[in-house]
C-alpha positions in Angstrom: 0.0 0.0 0.0 2.8 2.4 0.8 4.4 1.7 -2.5 1.2 2.8 -4.3 1.0 6.0 -2.3 4.6 6.9 -2.9 4.9 5.7 -6.6 5.2 9.3 -7.9 7.6 10.5 -5.1 11.3 10.1 -4.6 12.7 7.1 -2.7 13.9 9.6 -0.1 10.3 10.5 0.7 9.4 6.8 0.8 12.2 6.2 3.2 11.1 9.0 5.4 7.5 7.6 5.6 8.8 4.1 6.4 11.2 5.5 9.0 8.4 7.3 10.8 6.3 4.2 10.7 9.0 1.9 12.0 10.4 4.4 14.6 7.6 6.8 15.4 8.6 10.0 17.1 6.8 11.0 20.4 5.2 7.6 20.6 4.3 7.5 24.3 1.6 8.5 26.8 2.2 11.9 28.5 1.6 12.0 32.2 1.5 15.8 32.4 -0.8 16.5 29.4 -3.3 19.3 29.7 -5.4 17.9 26.9 -6.1 14.4 25.5 -8.2 13.3 22.5 -8.8 10.0 20.8 -9.2 9.4 17.1 -10.9 6.1 16.1 -11.8 4.8 12.6 -14.0 1.7 13.1 -13.9 0.9 9.4 -10.2 0.0 9.5 -9.5 -0.4 13.3 -7.1 2.6 13.6 -7.2 3.9 17.1 -4.9 6.8 18.1 -4.8 9.0 21.2 -3.0 12.4 21.1 -1.7 14.1 24.2 -0.9 17.8 24.4 0.7 20.0 27.0 -0.2 23.5 26.2 1.6 26.4 27.9 0.8 30.1 27.2 -0.9 29.3 23.9 1.9 27.1 22.7 2.1 23.4 22.1 4.9 22.8 24.6 4.8 19.0 24.1 2.8 16.5 22.1 2.7 12.7 21.9 0.6 9.9 20.6 0.0 6.2 21.0 -2.3 3.7 19.5 -2.8 0.8 17.1 -2.9 1.8 13.5 -1.7 1.2 9.9 1.6 2.5 8.6 0.0 5.6 7.1 -1.7 6.7 10.3 1.4 6.0 12.4 3.7 7.9 10.1 1.3 10.8 9.8 1.0 11.0 13.6 4.7 10.8 14.1 5.4 13.6 11.6 2.5 15.6 13.0 4.0 15.5 16.5 7.4 16.7 15.3 5.9 19.6 13.4 3.4 21.0 15.9 5.7 20.9 18.9 6.6 24.5 19.8 3.9 26.0 17.5 1.2 28.4 18.7 -2.3 27.0 18.8 -3.2 29.1 15.8 -0.2 27.9 13.8 -1.0 24.2 14.7 -4.6 24.7 13.5 -3.3 26.3 10.2 -1.0 23.3 9.7 -4.0 21.0 10.2 -6.0 22.9 7.5 -3.0 22.8 5.1 -2.5 19.1 5.7 -6.2 18.3 5.2 -6.1 20.2 1.9 -3.0 18.2 0.9 -4.5 14.8 1.5 -7.8 15.8 -0.1 -6.0 16.8 -3.3 -6.8 20.4 -3.0 -3.3 21.8 -3.4 -2.3 22.2 -7.0 1.5 22.1 -6.6 2.1 20.3 -3.3 5.6 19.3 -4.3 6.6 23.0 -4.1 4.6 24.1 -1.1 7.2 24.9 1.5 4.6 25.3 4.2 4.1 21.6 4.3 7.7 20.6 4.7 8.1 16.8 4.9 4.3 16.3 4.9 4.4 16.6 1.1 5.1 12.8 1.0 1.3 12.4 1.7 0.3 14.1 -1.5 -0.4 10.8 -3.2 -2.9 9.7 -0.5 -5.6 11.8 -2.2 -5.9 9.1 -4.9 -6.7 6.5 -2.2 -9.9 7.6 -0.4 -9.6 4.9 2.4 -6.0 6.1 3.1 -7.1 9.7 3.3 -9.0 8.8 6.5 -5.9 7.1 7.8 -3.6 10.0 7.2 -6.0 12.6 8.6 -7.1 10.6 11.7 -4.4 11.7 14.1 -4.8 15.3 12.9 -8.5 15.3 13.8 -7.5 14.2 17.3 -5.0 17.0 17.4 -7.5 19.6 16.3 -9.9 18.5 18.9 -7.2 18.7 21.6 -6.2 22.2 20.4 -9.6 23.6 21.1 -10.6 24.5 24.6 -12.9 22.0 26.4 -16.6 22.8 26.3 -17.6 25.1 29.1 -13.9 25.8 30.0 
């Protein structure tokens, strides 16, 4: 499946995705999290929890853990490395940009510097079931970025 996603990308990008799958970054529970959200896709069984520690409007720390396919795990791993240290607004903006990428709404994703390494997910737009996998941890992140209801 990963080969199909990466068929039009360089082997370097393919290697990056596989590296994040095999050795996910920030893959642990966070005891001092200020917000926790779960993302679950019952259609495929992916189940991911995202922990955030927010300090002064900044994502001071972020982690994830769960059982998922390679695309979900690699996406979550890359997500955590990219949002750490960002303001809540910047993390939300990155969510929006990533969602546009995997939905195939960015005309020239290969040259979009705002996406950084996330550009390796551009091919996912051609595989609707994998779009859900790639975006799942991001939806959990977005929910965690927003203040709890009534608080």
